[in-house]
C-alpha positions in Angstrom: 87.8 178.8 132.0 88.0 178.0 128.4 90.6 180.0 126.3 90.8 180.1 122.5 94.0 178.3 121.7 94.8 181.0 119.2 94.4 183.8 121.8 96.6 182.4 124.6 98.6 185.1 126.2 102.2 184.9 127.3 101.5 185.5 130.9 98.6 182.9 130.7 101.1 180.4 129.2 103.5 180.9 132.0 100.8 180.3 134.6 99.9 176.9 132.8 103.6 175.8 132.9 103.8 176.9 136.6 100.8 174.8 137.4 101.9 171.8 135.1 105.4 171.7 136.7 104.2 172.5 140.2 106.8 175.2 140.2 107.6 179.0 140.8 108.5 181.2 137.8 111.9 182.8 138.3 112.0 184.8 135.0 114.4 184.6 132.3 118.1 183.8 131.7 120.2 183.8 128.5 122.5 181.1 127.6 125.3 183.5 128.4 124.2 183.5 131.9 123.9 179.6 132.3 127.3 178.2 132.5 128.8 177.9 136.0 131.6 175.5 135.1 133.6 174.5 132.0 131.4 171.5 131.7 128.2 173.7 131.7 129.7 175.9 129.1 130.5 173.0 126.8 126.9 171.7 127.1 125.7 175.1 126.0 128.3 175.8 123.2 125.8 175.0 120.3 123.3 177.6 121.5 123.2 181.3 120.7 124.5 183.1 123.7 121.6 185.5 123.4 119.0 182.8 123.3 116.4 183.3 126.1 115.0 180.6 128.5 112.4 180.8 131.1 113.2 179.3 134.5 110.8 177.4 136.5 111.9 175.9 139.9 109.7 173.0 141.1 108.8 172.6 144.7 111.3 169.8 145.2 114.2 172.1 143.8 114.7 171.0 140.4 114.9 173.6 137.6 113.0 173.3 134.2 114.1 175.6 131.3 111.8 176.4 128.5 113.0 178.2 125.4 111.4 181.6 124.9 109.9 180.5 121.4 108.4 177.3 123.1 106.4 178.7 125.9 103.2 179.2 124.2 103.4 175.9 122.2 104.2 174.0 125.3 101.4 175.5 127.3 99.0 174.8 124.6 100.2 171.2 124.7 99.3 171.0 128.4 96.1 173.1 128.3 93.9 170.6 126.3 91.1 170.3 128.9 88.8 173.2 130.0 88.4 171.9 133.4 91.7 172.9 134.6 92.0 176.3 136.4 95.0 178.6 136.1 95.6 181.9 137.9 97.7 184.7 136.5 99.5 187.4 138.5 
């Protein structure tokens, strides 16, 4: 299915990233929710506490985070060939 790059929906972009990362989409988390230790808190201290990230857990257990404002641009980067098929829920 070919989709116009300018018309990519947010849900379709999430499906593209799920497929590319071979992952399951777990929803969103804010920076405020991320730190679980002092070291984690230090790593996130330069980010706004209200910044939203989308969480993808890969089949091998690693987690990928994508900033809310980067979901569609990143999906467009991966979705450059019309022969790939993505499914949306």
